[in-house]
The first five atom37 places (N, CA, C, CB, O) and aatype in JSON, in Angstrom:
{
  "aatype": [12, 1, 11, 18, 10, 7, 9, 9, 15, 13, 16, 10, 9, 9, 10, 19, 9, 4, 13, 13, 0, 0, 2, 9, 16, 1, 19, 9, 3, 14, 7, 19, 16, 16, 13, 1, 9, 10, 12, 9, 13, 7, 9, 9, 9, 15, 13, 15, 13, 15, 13, 10, 15, 6, 11, 7, 10, 17, 1, 11, 18, 0, 10, 7, 10, 15, 9, 13, 19, 7, 13, 19, 18, 13, 9, 0, 19, 6, 10, 12, 1, 9, 19, 13, 5, 7, 2, 7, 13],
  "atom_mask": [
    [1, 1, 1, 1, 1],
    [1, 1, 1, 1, 1],
    [1, 1, 1, 1, 1],
    [1, 1, 1, 1, 1],
    [1, 1, 1, 1, 1],
    [1, 1, 1, 0, 1],
    [1, 1, 1, 1, 1],
    [1, 1, 1, 1, 1],
    [1, 1, 1, 1, 1],
    [1, 1, 1, 1, 1],
    [1, 1, 1, 1, 1],
    [1, 1, 1, 1, 1],
    [1, 1, 1, 1, 1],
    [1, 1, 1, 1, 1],
    [1, 1, 1, 1, 1],
    [1, 1, 1, 1, 1],
    [1, 1, 1, 1, 1],
    [1, 1, 1, 1, 1],
    [1, 1, 1, 1, 1],
    [1, 1, 1, 1, 1],
    [1, 1, 1, 1, 1],
    [1, 1, 1, 1, 1],
    [1, 1, 1, 1, 1],
    [1, 1, 1, 1, 1],
    [1, 1, 1, 1, 1],
    [1, 1, 1, 1, 1],
    [1, 1, 1, 1, 1],
    [1, 1, 1, 1, 1],
    [1, 1, 1, 1, 1],
    [1, 1, 1, 1, 1],
    [1, 1, 1, 0, 1],
    [1, 1, 1, 1, 1],
    [1, 1, 1, 1, 1],
    [1, 1, 1, 1, 1],
    [1, 1, 1, 1, 1],
    [1, 1, 1, 1, 1],
    [1, 1, 1, 1, 1],
    [1, 1, 1, 1, 1],
    [1, 1, 1, 1, 1],
    [1, 1, 1, 1, 1],
    [1, 1, 1, 1, 1],
    [1, 1, 1, 0, 1],
    [1, 1, 1, 1, 1],
    [1, 1, 1, 1, 1],
    [1, 1, 1, 1, 1],
    [1, 1, 1, 1, 1],
    [1, 1, 1, 1, 1],
    [1, 1, 1, 1, 1],
    [1, 1, 1, 1, 1],
    [1, 1, 1, 1, 1],
    [1, 1, 1, 1, 1],
    [1, 1, 1, 1, 1],
    [1, 1, 1, 1, 1],
    [1, 1, 1, 1, 1],
    [1, 1, 1, 1, 1],
    [1, 1, 1, 0, 1],
    [1, 1, 1, 1, 1],
    [1, 1, 1, 1, 1],
    [1, 1, 1, 1, 1],
    [1, 1, 1, 1, 1],
    [1, 1, 1, 1, 1],
    [1, 1, 1, 1, 1],
    [1, 1, 1, 1, 1],
    [1, 1, 1, 0, 1],
    [1, 1, 1, 1, 1],
    [1, 1, 1, 1, 1],
    [1, 1, 1, 1, 1],
    [1, 1, 1, 1, 1],
    [1, 1, 1, 1, 1],
    [1, 1, 1, 0, 1],
    [1, 1, 1, 1, 1],
    [1, 1, 1, 1, 1],
    [1, 1, 1, 1, 1],
    [1, 1, 1, 1, 1],
    [1, 1, 1, 1, 1],
    [1, 1, 1, 1, 1],
    [1, 1, 1, 1, 1],
    [1, 1, 1, 1, 1],
    [1, 1, 1, 1, 1],
    [1, 1, 1, 1, 1],
    [1, 1, 1, 1, 1],
    [1, 1, 1, 1, 1],
    [1, 1, 1, 1, 1],
    [1, 1, 1, 1, 1],
    [1, 1, 1, 1, 1],
    [1, 1, 1, 0, 1],
    [1, 1, 1, 1, 1],
    [1, 1, 1, 0, 1],
    [1, 1, 1, 1, 1]
  ],
  "atom_positions": [
    [[-20.47, -29.73, 32.15], [-20.92, -28.79, 30.79], [-19.95, -28.25, 31.35], [-22.44, -27.93, 30.37], [-19.25, -29.19, 31.72]],
    [[-19.44, -27.21, 31.69], [-18.23, -26.34, 32.06], [-17.06, -27.14, 31.42], [-18.03, -26.12, 33.78], [-16.21, -26.88, 30.57]],
    [[-17.4, -28.26, 32.21], [-16.17, -28.97, 32.12], [-15.5, -29.03, 30.75], [-16.4, -30.3, 32.57], [-14.37, -28.63, 30.43]],
    [[-16.52, -29.66, 29.95], [-16.76, -29.82, 28.26], [-16.26, -28.23, 27.26], [-18.84, -30.14, 28.03], [-15.59, -28.14, 26.23]],
    [[-16.75, -27.42, 27.89], [-16.93, -26.11, 26.63], [-15.26, -25.79, 26.37], [-17.97, -24.3, 27.35], [-15.38, -25.01, 25.42]],
    [[-14.33, -25.86, 26.53], [-13.28, -25.87, 26.47], [-12.95, -26.59, 25.04], [0.0, 0.0, 0.0], [-12.89, -26.03, 23.94]],
    [[-12.85, -27.33, 25.18], [-12.97, -28.96, 23.99], [-13.84, -28.4, 23.27], [-13.64, -30.73, 24.57], [-13.48, -28.14, 22.12]],
    [[-14.8, -28.16, 23.56], [-16.13, -28.27, 22.09], [-15.65, -26.58, 21.7], [-18.61, -28.53, 22.75], [-16.21, -26.11, 20.72]],
    [[-15.03, -26.02, 22.15], [-14.92, -24.25, 21.88], [-13.67, -24.35, 20.64], [-14.23, -23.08, 23.69], [-13.62, -23.63, 19.64]],
    [[-12.53, -25.64, 21.07], [-11.16, -25.71, 20.04], [-12.06, -26.08, 19.24], [-9.7, -26.73, 20.21], [-12.22, -25.26, 18.34]],
    [[-12.77, -27.03, 19.18], [-13.3, -27.83, 17.91], [-13.61, -27.26, 17.04], [-14.25, -28.54, 17.98], [-13.23, -27.29, 15.87]],
    [[-15.04, -26.17, 18.02], [-15.53, -25.44, 16.69], [-15.04, -23.74, 16.29], [-17.23, -25.44, 16.85], [-15.66, -22.95, 15.59]],
    [[-13.69, -23.54, 17.01], [-12.97, -22.54, 16.17], [-11.8, -23.06, 14.37], [-11.89, -21.87, 17.57], [-11.43, -22.52, 13.32]],
    [[-11.62, -25.08, 15.44], [-10.82, -25.1, 14.22], [-11.52, -25.23, 13.25], [-9.9, -26.01, 14.13], [-11.01, -24.71, 12.25]],
    [[-13.17, -26.02, 12.95], [-13.99, -26.18, 11.93], [-14.2, -24.35, 11.21], [-15.5, -27.05, 12.62], [-14.7, -24.01, 10.14]],
    [[-13.7, -23.65, 12.08], [-14.98, -22.23, 11.42], [-13.0, -22.15, 10.62], [-16.15, -20.11, 13.18], [-13.02, -21.79, 9.44]],
    [[-11.85, -22.4, 11.07], [-10.63, -22.31, 10.1], [-10.63, -23.47, 8.82], [-9.22, -22.53, 11.06], [-10.63, -23.31, 7.6]],
    [[-10.62, -24.28, 9.37], [-11.36, -25.17, 7.9], [-12.09, -24.16, 7.4], [-12.51, -26.63, 8.17], [-11.51, -23.16, 6.98]],
    [[-13.37, -24.25, 7.36], [-13.82, -23.63, 6.5], [-13.51, -22.6, 5.35], [-14.34, -23.38, 7.02], [-13.76, -22.54, 4.15]],
    [[-12.76, -21.71, 6.4], [-12.4, -20.41, 5.8], [-11.08, -20.87, 5.09], [-12.21, -19.11, 6.95], [-10.68, -19.83, 4.56]],
    [[-10.42, -21.59, 4.86], [-9.37, -22.3, 4.38], [-10.39, -22.78, 3.07], [-8.64, -23.54, 5.52], [-10.3, -22.09, 2.05]],
    [[-11.26, -23.85, 3.09], [-12.02, -24.32, 2.34], [-12.43, -22.88, 1.33], [-13.14, -25.1, 3.22], [-12.18, -22.73, 0.14]],
    [[-13.01, -22.08, 2.11], [-14.11, -21.1, 0.63], [-12.81, -20.28, 0.43], [-16.01, -19.74, 1.16], [-12.91, -19.69, -0.64]],
    [[-10.99, -19.89, 1.39], [-10.35, -19.06, 0.6], [-9.66, -20.31, -1.26], [-8.88, -18.28, 1.95], [-9.49, -20.02, -2.44]],
    [[-9.54, -21.28, -0.64], [-9.12, -22.32, -1.4], [-10.35, -22.66, -2.69], [-8.85, -23.59, -0.3], [-9.95, -23.6, -3.38]],
    [[-11.72, -22.14, -3.17], [-12.12, -22.64, -3.23], [-12.5, -24.01, -3.81], [-12.26, -22.05, -3.17], [-12.74, -24.45, -4.93]],
    [[-12.45, -24.58, -2.41], [-12.94, -26.24, -2.49], [-14.46, -26.25, -2.43], [-12.34, -27.27, -1.09], [-15.29, -27.07, -2.8]],
    [[-14.59, -24.56, -1.59], [-16.42, -25.0, -1.76], [-16.34, -23.13, -1.92], [-17.73, -26.09, 0.19], [-15.46, -22.29, -1.73]],
    [[-17.74, -23.12, -2.34], [-18.07, -21.57, -2.84], [-19.41, -21.76, -2.09], [-18.15, -21.11, -4.79], [-20.24, -22.54, -2.56]],
    [[-19.72, -20.99, -0.77], [-21.14, -20.36, -0.5], [-21.12, -18.93, -0.7], [-21.65, -20.6, 0.95], [-20.07, -18.29, -0.65]],
    [[-22.25, -18.41, -0.94], [-22.3, -16.6, -0.63], [-21.4, -16.02, 0.29], [0.0, 0.0, 0.0], [-20.91, -16.52, 1.3]],
    [[-21.27, -15.12, -0.09], [-21.02, -14.33, 0.51], [-21.86, -13.97, 1.71], [-20.84, -13.61, -0.23], [-21.27, -13.48, 2.67]],
    [[-22.76, -14.1, 1.75], [-24.1, -13.35, 2.96], [-23.63, -14.94, 3.89], [-26.64, -13.13, 2.11], [-23.41, -15.04, 5.1]],
    [[-23.61, -15.62, 3.25], [-23.54, -16.9, 3.8], [-22.34, -17.03, 4.7], [-23.54, -17.91, 2.74], [-22.19, -17.28, 5.89]],
    [[-21.64, -16.81, 3.81], [-19.84, -16.91, 4.63], [-19.45, -16.03, 5.49], [-18.55, -16.73, 3.68], [-18.73, -16.49, 6.38]],
    [[-19.74, -14.65, 5.55], [-19.99, -14.08, 6.65], [-20.9, -14.42, 7.69], [-20.2, -13.15, 6.36], [-20.59, -14.42, 8.88]],
    [[-21.75, -14.64, 7.35], [-23.17, -15.05, 8.82], [-21.99, -16.37, 9.43], [-25.59, -16.08, 7.95], [-21.65, -16.24, 10.61]],
    [[-21.58, -17.24, 8.88], [-20.81, -18.88, 9.23], [-20.18, -18.33, 9.82], [-20.05, -19.97, 8.26], [-20.68, -17.99, 10.89]],
    [[-18.57, -17.83, 9.55], [-17.67, -16.55, 9.79], [-17.91, -16.16, 11.27], [-18.09, -15.23, 8.74], [-17.53, -16.73, 12.29]],
    [[-18.47, -15.26, 11.13], [-18.85, -14.16, 12.71], [-19.26, -15.15, 13.48], [-20.26, -12.8, 12.72], [-18.44, -15.5, 14.34]],
    [[-20.69, -15.95, 13.42], [-21.81, -17.0, 14.08], [-20.53, -17.78, 14.85], [-22.97, -18.17, 12.75], [-20.37, -17.85, 16.07]],
    [[-19.54, -18.43, 13.65], [-18.87, -19.36, 14.46], [-17.23, -18.91, 15.43], [0.0, 0.0, 0.0], [-16.55, -19.8, 15.95]],
    [[-16.91, -17.66, 15.47], [-16.53, -16.79, 16.18], [-16.53, -16.37, 17.28], [-16.71, -16.29, 15.89], [-15.55, -16.08, 17.96]],
    [[-17.89, -16.29, 17.6], [-18.7, -15.47, 18.49], [-19.23, -16.78, 19.53], [-20.05, -14.52, 17.57], [-19.41, -16.7, 20.74]],
    [[-19.38, -17.87, 18.76], [-19.84, -18.65, 19.62], [-18.85, -19.74, 20.6], [-20.73, -19.26, 18.82], [-18.84, -20.22, 21.74]],
    [[-18.02, -19.76, 19.25], [-16.19, -20.27, 20.2], [-16.31, -19.48, 20.79], [-14.48, -20.29, 19.62], [-16.98, -19.71, 21.79]],
    [[-15.79, -18.03, 20.64], [-15.12, -17.14, 21.79], [-15.94, -17.72, 22.87], [-15.26, -15.35, 21.65], [-15.55, -18.7, 23.52]],
    [[-17.09, -17.12, 23.08], [-18.29, -17.42, 24.41], [-18.5, -18.75, 25.27], [-19.74, -17.31, 23.8], [-18.71, -18.9, 26.47]],
    [[-18.38, -19.69, 24.17], [-17.54, -20.85, 25.0], [-16.44, -21.06, 26.13], [-16.99, -21.38, 24.22], [-16.33, -21.41, 27.31]],
    [[-15.61, -20.59, 24.93], [-14.44, -20.35, 25.88], [-14.3, -19.6, 26.65], [-13.53, -20.17, 25.51], [-13.49, -19.93, 27.52]],
    [[-14.79, -18.55, 26.77], [-14.99, -17.61, 28.04], [-15.51, -18.45, 29.24], [-16.09, -16.38, 27.74], [-15.09, -18.58, 30.39]],
    [[-16.59, -18.98, 28.56], [-17.35, -19.5, 29.96], [-16.77, -20.82, 30.8], [-18.92, -19.93, 29.53], [-17.03, -21.14, 31.96]],
    [[-15.7, -21.61, 29.6], [-15.55, -23.04, 30.33], [-14.46, -22.62, 31.66], [-14.77, -24.43, 29.07], [-13.94, -21.55, 31.99]],
    [[-14.42, -23.91, 32.18], [-13.57, -24.05, 33.56], [-12.13, -23.71, 33.25], [-13.62, -25.63, 34.23], [-11.59, -24.57, 32.55]],
    [[-11.43, -22.77, 33.57], [-10.05, -22.1, 33.55], [-9.09, -23.59, 33.52], [-9.76, -20.94, 35.12], [-9.33, -24.41, 34.41]],
    [[-8.15, -23.87, 32.62], [-7.54, -24.69, 32.2], [-6.59, -24.59, 30.99], [0.0, 0.0, 0.0], [-6.82, -23.72, 30.14]],
    [[-5.54, -25.42, 30.86], [-5.44, -25.69, 29.05], [-6.13, -25.16, 28.28], [-5.69, -26.9, 28.51], [-5.83, -24.1, 27.73]],
    [[-7.38, -25.9, 28.06], [-8.59, -25.7, 26.95], [-8.67, -24.35, 26.95], [-10.12, -26.38, 27.29], [-8.34, -23.6, 26.03]],
    [[-9.0, -24.13, 27.74], [-9.66, -22.72, 28.1], [-8.29, -21.82, 27.15], [-9.8, -22.32, 30.27], [-8.6, -21.31, 26.07]],
    [[-7.19, -21.74, 27.55], [-6.17, -21.02, 27.08], [-6.16, -21.09, 25.6], [-4.95, -21.44, 27.65], [-6.01, -20.13, 24.84]],
    [[-6.33, -22.27, 25.3], [-5.65, -22.19, 23.69], [-7.08, -22.36, 23.12], [-4.31, -23.62, 23.1], [-6.82, -22.94, 22.06]],
    [[-8.51, -22.2, 23.17], [-9.47, -21.97, 22.47], [-9.83, -20.44, 22.97], [-10.52, -23.08, 22.62], [-10.71, -19.9, 22.3]],
    [[-9.47, -19.93, 23.69], [-9.54, -18.09, 23.99], [-8.5, -16.87, 23.04], [-8.89, -17.85, 25.85], [-8.48, -15.7, 22.67]],
    [[-7.72, -18.13, 22.99], [-6.16, -17.58, 21.99], [-6.44, -17.8, 20.75], [0.0, 0.0, 0.0], [-5.84, -17.12, 19.91]],
    [[-7.2, -18.58, 20.41], [-7.34, -19.1, 19.02], [-8.22, -18.32, 18.34], [-7.8, -20.48, 18.93], [-8.22, -17.78, 17.23]],
    [[-9.38, -18.41, 19.77], [-11.15, -17.52, 19.61], [-10.26, -16.21, 19.09], [-12.49, -17.09, 21.62], [-10.45, -15.89, 17.91]],
    [[-9.31, -15.44, 19.85], [-9.35, -14.22, 19.91], [-8.42, -13.47, 18.5], [-8.85, -13.94, 21.39], [-8.38, -12.36, 17.97]],
    [[-7.66, -14.96, 18.27], [-6.71, -14.6, 16.79], [-7.49, -14.76, 15.67], [-5.37, -15.6, 16.48], [-7.57, -14.07, 14.65]],
    [[-8.14, -15.91, 16.04], [-9.33, -16.25, 14.34], [-9.85, -15.09, 14.35], [-10.88, -17.59, 14.28], [-9.96, -14.82, 13.16]],
    [[-10.28, -14.12, 15.02], [-11.44, -13.21, 15.35], [-10.42, -12.01, 14.3], [0.0, 0.0, 0.0], [-10.83, -11.7, 13.19]],
    [[-9.55, -11.62, 14.67], [-8.77, -10.54, 14.54], [-8.49, -10.76, 13.16], [-7.61, -10.4, 15.48], [-9.49, -10.43, 12.53]],
    [[-7.52, -11.19, 12.34], [-7.17, -12.05, 11.44], [-8.68, -11.91, 10.78], [-6.57, -13.54, 12.01], [-8.87, -10.85, 10.18]],
    [[-9.88, -12.95, 10.81], [-11.01, -12.52, 10.33], [-11.57, -10.91, 9.96], [-11.69, -13.05, 11.16], [-12.04, -10.48, 8.91]],
    [[-11.36, -10.36, 11.05], [-11.65, -8.56, 10.88], [-11.06, -8.14, 10.15], [-11.42, -7.59, 11.86], [-11.67, -7.48, 9.31]],
    [[-9.77, -8.22, 10.05], [-8.9, -7.15, 9.22], [-8.79, -7.73, 8.29], [-7.61, -6.65, 9.61], [-9.16, -6.95, 7.42]],
    [[-8.44, -8.85, 7.73], [-8.35, -9.2, 6.34], [-9.45, -9.15, 5.67], [-7.88, -10.35, 6.14], [-9.53, -8.34, 4.75]],
    [[-10.44, -9.94, 5.96], [-11.61, -10.27, 5.04], [-12.71, -8.34, 5.67], [-12.6, -12.52, 5.71], [-12.53, -7.3, 5.04]],
    [[-13.55, -8.42, 6.76], [-14.27, -7.28, 6.69], [-13.92, -5.77, 6.07], [-14.52, -7.18, 7.86], [-14.43, -5.03, 5.23]],
    [[-12.39, -5.72, 7.23], [-11.8, -3.91, 6.48], [-11.0, -4.23, 5.35], [-10.57, -2.76, 7.61], [-10.46, -3.24, 4.86]],
    [[-10.87, -4.85, 5.04], [-10.17, -4.92, 3.55], [-11.83, -4.88, 2.23], [-8.97, -6.95, 3.47], [-11.73, -4.34, 1.13]],
    [[-12.89, -5.44, 2.61], [-14.17, -4.87, 2.38], [-14.06, -3.57, 2.17], [-15.06, -5.06, 3.38], [-13.69, -2.85, 1.23]],
    [[-14.49, -3.41, 3.36], [-14.91, -1.71, 3.31], [-13.88, -1.46, 2.35], [-14.77, -0.6, 4.87], [-14.06, -1.74, 1.17]],
    [[-12.8, -0.96, 2.77], [-11.74, -0.21, 1.82], [-11.66, 0.15, 0.33], [-10.72, -0.85, 1.9], [-11.45, 1.2, -0.27]],
    [[-11.94, -1.22, -0.07], [-12.07, -1.76, -1.52], [-13.31, -1.56, -1.93], [-11.78, -3.18, -1.72], [-13.43, -1.74, -3.15]],
    [[-14.62, -1.15, -1.19], [-15.4, -1.1, -1.54], [-15.9, 0.47, -1.86], [-15.88, -1.87, -0.86], [-16.73, 0.92, -2.65]],
    [[-15.28, 0.9, -1.16], [-15.61, 2.15, -0.64], [-14.54, 3.41, -1.67], [0.0, 0.0, 0.0], [-14.6, 4.62, -1.9]],
    [[-13.57, 2.2, -2.09], [-12.63, 3.45, -3.8], [-13.29, 2.26, -4.86], [-9.79, 3.57, -4.02], [-12.49, 2.04, -5.78]],
    [[-14.36, 1.56, -4.95], [-14.97, 1.96, -6.46], [-14.61, 0.78, -6.85], [0.0, 0.0, 0.0], [-14.56, 0.63, -8.07]],
    [[-14.19, -0.57, -5.87], [-13.39, -1.6, -6.9], [-15.32, -2.71, -6.32], [-10.89, -2.47, -6.13], [-15.55, -3.83, -6.77]]
  ]
}
């Protein structure tokens, strides 16, 4: 099973990216809580799977992409939400 965790993780993080893009372009419109839960759990599960997978090319891609998407999400969405809510927006 560890052999396929890298591929599963890579696929999951691509699905998270597609969900984020679909929400940004308003193709789908989930609630705020649903969006945040799905994004956070998707990133955490993808990172966990990639960390537990065998060493190799898929692990590197999945781990790097999970970390990148996690940073972009937390900076672009969560940090900006805190900044703008704190200033009365």
